[in-house]
Every structure is written in C-alpha cells, then in structure tokens.
DRENRO-214588 format. One line per 5 residues: number of its first residue (from 0); for each residue x, y, z of N, C-alpha, C, O. Coordinates in steps of 0.02 Angstrom, whole numbers. Layout:
NUM> X,Y,Z,X,Y,Z,X,Y,Z,X,Y,Z  ...;
***
This chain:
0> -74,-17,81,-58,-85,97,-115,-113,140,-132,-84,192  -143,-169,117,-198,-200,153,-176,-263,189,-133,-300,165  -205,-275,247,-197,-339,281,-252,-384,254,-311,-364,251  -233,-443,233,-281,-489,204,-282,-555,244,-239,-568,286  -332,-596,228,-338,-661,261,-272,-699,255,-235,-691,206;
5> -259,-741,304,-199,-782,302,-136,-745,318,-81,-770,305  -142,-684,346,-83,-645,364,-47,-615,305,11,-595,310  -80,-613,248,-48,-586,188,-56,-510,185,-100,-481,216  -12,-479,146,-14,-407,136,-21,-393,61,13,-424,20  -66,-348,43,-76,-328,-26,-55,-255,-34,-72,-213,7;
10> -18,-241,-86,3,-172,-101,-24,-152,-169,-19,-190,-217  -53,-93,-173,-80,-70,-236,-79,6,-239,-71,40,-189  -88,31,-299,-88,103,-314,-159,126,-330,-196,88,-362  -178,185,-309,-242,213,-329,-240,289,-321,-199,316,-284  -285,322,-356,-293,394,-346,-354,408,-303,-363,464,-279;
15> -397,357,-293,-457,365,-252,-459,309,-200,-485,254,-214  -432,322,-142,-424,271,-90,-491,242,-69,-498,181,-64  -541,285,-56,-606,261,-33,-638,213,-83,-663,160,-65  -637,233,-146,-668,192,-198,-632,126,-207,-663,73,-212  -566,128,-207,-527,66,-217,-535,19,-157,-541,-41,-165;
20> -535,47,-96,-544,7,-36,-612,-27,-38,-618,-87,-23  -664,10,-57,-731,-18,-62,-734,-75,-113,-767,-125,-101  -700,-67,-170,-701,-120,-220,-664,-182,-196,-685,-238,-211  -610,-173,-159,-576,-231,-129,-620,-265,-78,-625,-327,-77  -653,-227,-36,-695,-255,16,-756,-291,-12,-779,-341,17;
25> -783,-267,-67,-843,-297,-96,-827,-361,-134,-871,-403,-146  -764,-369,-154,-745,-428,-193,-760,-420,-267,-749,-466,-306  -786,-362,-286,-803,-349,-356,-761,-291,-381,-764,-236,-353  -723,-302,-433,-683,-249,-462,-616,-238,-428,-575,-200,-453  -604,-270,-372,-539,-265,-339,-488,-308,-374,-504,-339,-425;
30> -429,-311,-348,-376,-352,-377,-392,-426,-369,-426,-446,-322  -367,-466,-415,-376,-538,-411,-352,-565,-343,-383,-609,-314  -297,-538,-319,-269,-559,-255,-319,-550,-198,-328,-595,-158  -352,-492,-196,-398,-479,-141,-465,-515,-149,-504,-518,-102  -478,-542,-207,-537,-584,-214,-522,-653,-185,-568,-687,-161;
35> -459,-674,-188,-439,-738,-160,-423,-735,-86,-435,-783,-48  -395,-679,-65,-376,-668,6,-409,-603,28,-381,-549,20  -468,-609,56,-509,-551,73,-473,-503,121,-440,-525,168  -479,-438,109,-449,-389,155,-482,-391,223,-543,-401,229  -442,-382,275,-468,-378,343,-455,-310,373,-479,-294,428;
40> -415,-269,340,-401,-201,364,-345,-169,326,-315,-198,281  -331,-107,344,-277,-70,312,-215,-75,356,-217,-61,416  -159,-95,325,-96,-101,362,-59,-34,363,-32,-14,415  -57,0,307,-22,65,302,-47,101,239,-72,70,192  -40,167,240,-62,207,184,-15,266,176,-1,302,224;
45> 9,275,115,56,330,100,29,371,43,-6,346,-1  46,435,43,34,478,-15,102,492,-46,148,514,-12  107,479,-110,169,491,-147,161,557,-185,116,563,-226  204,605,-171,202,669,-206,238,661,-272,291,630,-276  210,690,-324,240,685,-390,191,656,-439,130,659,-430;
50> 217,627,-492,174,601,-545,159,527,-534,183,495,-488  116,501,-578,95,431,-574,154,384,-579,157,333,-544  202,400,-622,260,357,-631,300,349,-567,324,294,-552  307,403,-530,342,400,-466,305,355,-418,335,314,-384  239,363,-414,199,322,-370,204,248,-389,207,204,-345;
55> 206,234,-454,212,165,-477,280,135,-458,285,76,-444  333,176,-459,399,152,-439,399,134,-365,427,83,-345  366,175,-324,362,161,-253,322,97,-241,341,55,-201  266,90,-277,225,29,-272,267,-32,-291,266,-82,-255  302,-29,-346,343,-85,-369,397,-102,-317,411,-161,-305;
60> 427,-51,-287,477,-63,-235,447,-101,-176,475,-150,-153  389,-78,-153,357,-112,-96,340,-184,-114,351,-229,-74  314,-194,-174,296,-262,-195,357,-307,-200,352,-368,-192  416,-278,-212,477,-318,-219,506,-341,-152,549,-384,-150  481,-312,-98,508,-329,-32,487,-399,-11,435,-424,-32;
65> 528,-429,31,511,-494,60,454,-484,110,444,-428,135  418,-536,125,362,-532,171,381,-500,238,346,-457,264  437,-522,266,459,-494,330,473,-419,326,458,-382,373  501,-397,270,514,-326,261,448,-287,255,443,-231,281  399,-316,222,333,-284,217,300,-279,285,268,-229,300;
70> 308,-330,326,280,-329,393,311,-273,435,276,-238,472  377,-264,429,411,-210,464,384,-143,439,371,-98,478  377,-136,374,352,-74,344,280,-60,367,263,-2,380  239,-111,371,170,-102,395,169,-79,468,128,-37,487  215,-105,508,218,-86,579,250,-18,588,234,18,636;
75> 295,0,543,332,64,548,331,99,480,383,103,447  274,126,460,268,155,393,314,215,379,327,231,321  338,247,431,384,303,421,450,281,390,487,323,363  466,217,392,529,192,365,530,192,288,584,186,258  472,198,257,470,193,184,515,244,149,552,227,103;
80> 513,306,171,552,358,137,627,342,138,660,348,86  653,321,195,724,303,198,740,243,154,793,240,123  693,196,151,704,136,110,707,152,36,750,126,0  662,196,13,663,212,-59,723,255,-77,750,249,-132  744,299,-32,804,340,-44,864,294,-52,905,302,-97;
85> 870,245,-7,925,197,-9,925,158,-75,978,139,-101  866,147,-102,859,110,-165,868,155,-226,870,131,-283  874,221,-215,885,267,-270,822,294,-302,824,321,-357  766,287,-268,703,313,-294,692,382,-265,687,390,-204  687,432,-309,677,501,-286,603,514,-280,570,529,-330;
90> 577,509,-220,505,522,-209,495,548,-139,529,529,-91  446,592,-133,426,617,-68,363,578,-48,313,579,-84  365,545,9,307,507,32,286,531,101,327,551,142  221,528,112,193,547,176,148,491,202,109,463,164  155,474,265,111,425,296,44,459,307,41,516,332;
95> -10,425,288,-77,454,293,-115,422,351,-102,366,371  -162,460,377,-208,435,428,-260,393,393,-299,418,353  -260,329,407,-305,282,374,-377,302,383,-416,302,335  -396,320,444,-466,338,458,-490,397,415,-548,399,395  -446,443,401,-463,501,361,-483,482,289,-526,512,259;
100> -450,431,263,-461,411,193,-514,358,184,-547,355,132  -524,316,234,-569,258,226,-641,273,246,-687,245,217  -652,317,294,-720,329,317,-760,369,267,-819,383,279;
***
C-alpha cells in the first residue's frame, strides 16, 4: 500500500516489491493511478502466504475498503489478518518491514 499525493492510498499486488516500487516512483510502467497521483512513500506492506489467487483476493479486499478503513489499516497493518478472516478469506498474511524490501 503506497501513500500518494493528495492523501490517497494505492494498493497493488507484486512478486517483486523493489522493482514494482521503482516503476511506480519513476512514473514509467507503474499503475495509471500512480502516474496521476505520484507516490510519496509506503503506507504498509504485507506478504501473503499461498498462491497468487489468494494474494489477489487479499488485494481485492483491501481495494474494496472505504478510504477511512484503508487509513486505519495503513496505521495498524496487523489488523489485516483479522479483517480478512472476518470476510471469509482464508489467507496467512505477515506485515513486512518496508525498509527491508525497498532499499
């Protein structure tokens, strides 16, 4: 989850965090959203254990949240696992150290 200009939050899936973050920051090859609202930092980062489909379900769930719910999740990333369980999504998620993945 990226913090973008205008107080917006962007959520996306990737298997290579460093490469995807660099493409968002460069404005080339990143999502259309991040070309319009430039990233200013990382709000939260999770690793989803399992297959790609599971990760995509978690991504879709986060994207479906209201802005205020996303802000809470960015401030308290440990809440994601309880939220997806409540929604019926069977996934193991781990909060990651942003510095470890971005540098």
